[in-house]
N, C-alpha and C positions, 0 to 999 in steps of 0.2 A: 489301583495301587495306593497304599496309605501314604499321604504326603509327608507325615512325620518321619517315615523311614528314609526319606531322601534329603533330610536336612543336613547331613554331614556332621562334622565334629563340632562346629560352632554355630552354624546357621546365621552368619552375618549377612545382612541384606545388601545386595548390590542393585544399582539403578541403571536404567538405560542412559547412555551418554557418559559413562564413567570408565576411565582407564585405571586398572588396579595393578600396581607393580608387584614384583615377587616379594614374598614375606611381609606384605602389608596387612595381612589378616583381613583383606577386603575392606579396609577403611575407605569410604568414598572420597574420590578426588573431585575436582571441579566438574560440575555437570554442564554440558554444552547445550542443554535445553531442548525443547520441543517434545512432542509426543513421539515416542520411539517407533520407528520401523526398523528394528535393530537386527543385526547379525551378531550372534554370540560365538566367539571363537575361543576355545579353551586349549591351553597348552598343558600337557600332562593330565593328571586326574582331576575331574570336576564332577561333583554330585549336584544335581539340580532337583528342586522340589517346589511345591506350591503350599504356602501356608498363609491363612488369613487373606487370600486373594492376591498375594504377592509372590513374585519369583525370587527364590533364594538360591544362593550358590556357595559351594565351598571349593576353593581351588588349592591344589597342592603345589602349583608352580605359579602360573600367571594367567590372568584373564584379561582379554581385550574386548571391549564392547564397541562395535562400530555402528554408527547410527547414520541413517540417511539425513542430509542436512534439512532442517525444518523448512517448510515452504515459505516461511516469512523471510528467509534469506534470498529466495528466488534466484535470479541469475547472478546478482551482484554478490550475495553472500554476506552474512554477519552484520546485517544492518538493522537499524531501529525500525520497529513496526509502528506505523502511523495509525492505521485503523484496520479492523477486520470486519468483513461483511459475510453474508451467507456463502458467497462463492469466491470471494477475493481476499487477498492480503494486500495492503497498501503500504509501500515503503519508499524511501528516497531512491531516486535514480542514481546510478553510478556510471563511471566510464566503462565498466564491464558490460553495461547494457547497450552500448552503442550499436553493435552488430545486429542484435535482435530488434532494437528499436528502428534501425534503418530499414529493415524489411517491411515494417509497418508504414513508416513515414515516406517511403519511396513509392507507395501505391497512389496513383493519381486520384482515385476515387476517395481514399481516406483524406487526402489533402485538398480536395476540391474547393472547400470553403476556407482554407487557411491563407492568411496574408503572406506566409513564408513560401507557399507553394511546395512542390515535391522536394524532399530532402535526400541528398546522397549521403554517404557516410561522413564526409567532412562537415556538411551542414548539420547533421544529427549530432556529431561530436560538439560542435559549437553550441547547439541547443542544450545539450546535457551540461556543458560547462556553465552556461547561463543559469540553469536550474540549481547547480551547486552554489553559485553566487547568491541566488535567492535564498537558499536554505541558511546561508551564513548571515545574510543581511536582514532577512525578514522572518526567518523561522518557518517559512512556507515556500511552496513552489509546486510545479508539476511533479507528481509522484508516480512511481511505477505501479502498475496494476498487475498483480500476480494471480493467475487462476489457481485456486487451491488444488483442484483435482490433478492437474498436470505440472504444477510449479512453473508454468510458462508465463513469460512476459506477454501480455495481451494488449498493452497500450499504456496511456498515462492519463491521469486526472489530477487536478489540483487547483490551488489559487495562487496568484502571484501578482506583482505590481504591473500596472498597465496605464500608460498615459491616455486618458480619454478627454478630449477637449483641452481644457486648461487645468485639469486635476489629475493627480495620480490616484488610481482606483485599485482595489483588490478585485481581480478578475478571475472568474471560474472558467477553466478550459479543459478540454479532454480530446483525446484521439484514441480510437479503438481499431484493432485489426478487423478487417471486413467480415470475417467469419463469426465475429461476436456481435454483429449488429442485430437489432430486432428482437433481442431476448431479455431486455431489461437491464443489461449490464451497465449501460451509460447512466441510467437513473439511479441504480444502486451505488455506483461510484460517486455520482454527484451528491447524493444525500449524505454519504459518509464524509465526503470532503467538506460539505457545509457544516456538518456536526463538529468537525475539527476546527474549522475557521471561526465558528461562533462559540462553540462549547468549550474549546480549549484555548484558542488564541483571543477570543472575545473581540473580534473586529466589529466595528460599528456597522458596516455594510459590505456586501459583495455584489458585484455586477456580473452580468452575462451578456456578451456581445454576439449577436446572432443575425445573420442575413435572413431577410423574410422568406427567401426561397428555400432555406434549409429547414424544411418542415419537421424532420426527425428531431433536430436539436431544439426547435420551438416546443415540441411535445415534452422532451426531457426537462427543459426549464420549467414548464408548467407543472409537471409531476413532482419536481423537486421543491416547488413552492413559489416560484417567480410568477408575477402577474403583470403589473403595470410596466410600461416601457416608454422610452423616448426614442424618436427617430433621429439619427445622426449620420454623419459621414465619417467613416473610420478607415484610414489608409485608402482613401479614394472609393470606398464602397458604401452604399446605403445600408445601414444596419439598424436593428433594434437594440437598445441598451436597456436591459432589465435590471432592476435593483431589488435586493432583499436586505432589509435592515436586521440588526440583531434582535430588536424587539419583535419584529414579524416572525423571525425564525423561532424565538422563544415561545411565542403564542402557538405556533404550529406544533411545538413539542409539548405544550401544556405546562411549560416551565415558568417559574417566577422570573421577572426581569432582573438582569444583572448588570453591573457596571461594565463598560466596554473599554477597549484598549485605546481607541482613538487613532489607530495606525493608518486609517484610510481617510480620504477626503470625501466630503459630500459633493453632489453635483453642483456646479455653478450654473445658475439659471440665467 
């Protein structure tokens, strides 16, 4: 079929994510974003055609374009996107995530090395509320990890304030649903989080607190670029405290050294 024969009377371009009221001549309204997986619903007569690789419409009455919410909204919906990786979108947690996150944090295996222990819904809600306070006070915190393919919340990863010895540090932490273990998701999330902490927030350093028995997390830390560590007691447990400085991260990225924010403290020897 000749595409020009389907342009209708005016051929005004409509885009995914646009609601066009009656008699508007299809002037685009606010676009709600995202790559459309759209359902096009036409009331009365509509002619549709393709021209220059774009979909064009002419409506005699009204056209509604309904779009699946972008995966960046995840479960919470309508939130800022912190980072995007090959398999995940990283965004702030919200109270809408409590139920899904509880399913993850109530798993004894997931929480085996956590100082919090297994979390029920009330404990998970308190954790999310703490995360929201971190966003407000520090501009960082544990963030939701959303699998792109399914738009499912699969865990969290982020950096946030942590008292280590006599200093407040910026600490990297994460938890993943068990079915996402062993496929590189944790390393992917940790690297993206460090890129935000150093590249966007310009923290001077980030620490990772890991029990020596937690071999999988030791490997994630090493793959993300952490190397040297100090042995300490943290919440009654013997741990390794790894540190990466802004300069070390920049060297790993092959980037010139940049001024840092100074928002975190150095180790007190």
